[in-house]
N, C-alpha and C positions, 0 to 999 in steps of 0.2 A: 119078845116085840117091843120095840120102842117107838111107839106110834108119836109120841110127843116129839122126839128127837127127829123122827122122819118128816113129821109135819113142819118142824121149824126149818129142817134143811131144804125141804122143797119151797117154802116162803122165802128163804134167802135165795136160792137158786133163781126163783121167778123173779125177784127183787133185783138181783144183780143182771139178769138177762134183760130186763126192762131198762135198767140204767145204761147197759151197753147199747141197747138200741137208740137211747136218747143221745148217747155219746156220738154214736154213728151219724146220727141225724145232723148234730151240731158240726162235725167234722166235714160234712159235705158242704157246708157253706163257704163261701169265696173268701171271707173274712172271718177272723176269730171272734165268736160271740163272747167277750171277756165279761159281759154282764151275766151270762148264765153258766159258763163253763167252770170257774172255780167251785161253784156250789155242787155241781153235778160231780166233780171229780172227788170232791170230799165226801160226798154222800156214797159213791162207788166204792171208796176206799173204806168207809165204815162198814158197809154191807159186806165187802169181801173179807174184812178182818173178821167180823162176827162169824162167818161161815167157817173161817180157818181155826177160830177158836172152838166152835162147836165140833168140828171134825177131829181136832187135837185131843179133845176130851174123849171121842169115841173109839179113836184108832186102835189103842191097846187092847180093849175089850174086844172089839171086833175081830182083830187079829188072832186073839187067844182063842176064841169060840167058832171061828169061821171055818168052813170045810177046807182041808188042806190044799185044794186046787186053787183056792182063792188068796192064800196067804201071801204069796209072793206078789201078786198083784196089788194087794193092799199095802205092802211094804213099799213098793215103788211110788204108789199114789201118796203115801205118807211122805216119803223122802221128796218127792216132786213138789208136795206143797211147801216145803221149807225153801226149796230152790225158787219156786215162784215168788215166795214172799220177798226174797233178796232182789230178784229182778224187777218186781213190782216197786219196791223201795227205790232202787236206782232210777227207774222211769221217772217216778214222782219228783225225786230230788233233782234229776237232771233237766225236766221240763219245767222250769220255773214259769211263772206267768209271763215274766218278760221274754223268756226264750221262745215260749208259744207265740207271743205276739210278734216276735222279730222273725221267726220261722215257722209260719203256720203251714205250709206244704210239708215241711219235714215232721213237724208234730202230728199232722194228720197220717202221714205214713207210719210212724212210730206207734201211734194210737191204734191203727188198724192190725197191725201185728200183735200188739197187746191183747186187743179185743178178741181176736181170733185164738189166741193162746188161751185165754178165760173161757171162752165157749167150749173149746175142746176139753179143758179140765172139768168144766161142769158135766159135759156129756159123759165123761170118764167117771166122774163120781155118781151120776145117776144110774149108769149101767152096773156099776159094782157095789155101790154102798145101799142104795134104795132097796135091793132084794135082801141084803143082809140085815138090815134094820127092821124090814118087814117079816123076817123069819123069827118065828118064836124060839127055835133052838139056838139062835146065835144072839140076837139082842134082847 
C-alpha cells in the first residue's frame, strides 16, 4: 500500500482540476485576460508534468503486481499518457501568447477540448490507479 504516492496523486489531481476550473473561468471572458492567463497556463503545465512523472515512476510496478484483468487497462493508460504529453506540448507550442490574443475565440474552443480530455484522463486515473495504490497486495 503506497499511501504517500496515493496522497500525492490525489493532491496533484485536485490541483489540476482547480486550475482547469480557473482556466475555464478565464476562457469564458469576452477578451483574453493576458495579465493572468500566462501564469495559469504555466502552473497547469507544471502540475500536469508532476503528475505524469509520478505516474511514470509507478506504472511498471503497478502493471507487474496488479490483477491480470487490470493489466491491459493500465498499459492503455500508460501509453495514453505519452500520447497526451505530445498533444499537450503541441497545443502549448501552437498557442503562443500572440496567437491567443489574436484568435481568442479559437483558443477558447481549443482550450475547452484540452480541458475535457484532461478531465477524462484524470477520471480514468482515479478509477484505475487509486484502488491499486490503496491495495496492499499491489502497491
